[in-house]
C-alpha positions as CSV (number, residue, x, y, z in Angstrom):
1,X,25.2,57.8,-8.1
2,X,22.9,59.7,-5.8
3,X,23.0,58.5,-2.1
4,X,20.6,58.6,0.5
5,X,20.8,57.2,4.2
6,X,18.8,57.4,6.5
7,X,17.6,55.7,10.2
8,X,13.9,55.4,11.5
9,X,14.4,58.4,13.6
10,X,16.8,60.7,10.8
11,X,19.3,60.6,7.7
12,X,22.6,59.5,8.8
13,X,23.5,61.0,4.8
14,X,22.1,62.7,1.6
15,X,24.2,63.1,-1.3
16,X,26.4,62.3,-4.4
17,X,28.8,58.8,-3.9
18,X,31.4,57.1,-6.0
19,X,31.0,53.5,-4.1
20,X,29.8,52.1,-1.9
21,X,29.8,49.7,0.6
22,X,27.6,47.5,2.5
23,X,27.3,44.1,4.9
24,X,24.7,41.9,3.5
25,X,23.6,39.0,4.6
26,X,25.6,37.1,2.4
27,X,28.5,38.9,2.8
28,X,30.8,42.6,2.2
29,X,29.2,43.8,-0.9
30,X,29.4,47.2,-3.0
31,X,27.4,49.8,-4.8
32,X,29.0,52.0,-8.3
33,X,27.6,53.9,-10.9
34,X,25.6,52.3,-13.0
35,X,25.6,49.8,-11.2
36,X,22.6,46.8,-12.0
37,X,18.7,47.0,-9.7
38,X,19.6,45.4,-6.2
39,X,17.4,45.4,-3.0
40,X,19.4,43.6,-0.3
41,X,18.7,43.0,3.0
42,X,21.7,43.4,5.5
43,X,23.4,43.0,8.6
44,X,25.6,44.9,11.8
45,X,28.5,46.5,10.0
46,X,29.5,49.5,8.4
47,X,29.0,51.0,6.1
48,X,31.2,52.3,3.7
49,X,31.3,55.9,0.7
50,X,33.2,57.5,-1.0
51,X,31.8,61.0,-2.2
52,X,32.5,62.0,-5.7
53,X,35.7,64.4,-3.7
54,X,37.2,61.4,-2.6
55,X,36.0,62.2,0.5
56,X,35.6,59.2,2.7
57,X,32.7,58.7,5.0
58,X,31.7,56.0,7.0
59,X,28.2,54.1,8.9
60,X,28.1,51.7,11.7
61,X,24.9,49.7,11.4
62,X,23.2,47.5,13.1
63,X,21.0,46.0,9.7
64,X,19.1,47.3,7.0
65,X,17.9,47.1,3.2
66,X,19.3,48.7,0.2
67,X,17.8,49.7,-2.5
68,X,19.9,50.7,-5.4
69,X,18.0,51.7,-9.4
70,X,19.0,54.2,-11.8
71,X,22.4,55.6,-10.1
72,X,20.1,56.3,-7.1
73,X,20.7,54.2,-3.9
74,X,18.2,53.6,-0.7
75,X,20.1,52.6,2.9
76,X,17.3,52.5,5.1
77,X,19.3,51.1,8.8
78,X,19.0,50.1,11.9
């Protein structure tokens, strides 16, 4: 799936991923390829991403929102 992680002042990640773990306001959750459409708020925590080459990326965030639809994931963070 295609993932874009953006802060107001910078792009943190723009590329493919096979798994994304997110700190939702109701608890941690994962998004995998072909996930059902979702919009959710995010709390302070770590976004963990595994790219298609099995490399792990982590991003410390203070909150934000995520939108996933048709294997296109947009994460707006603070």
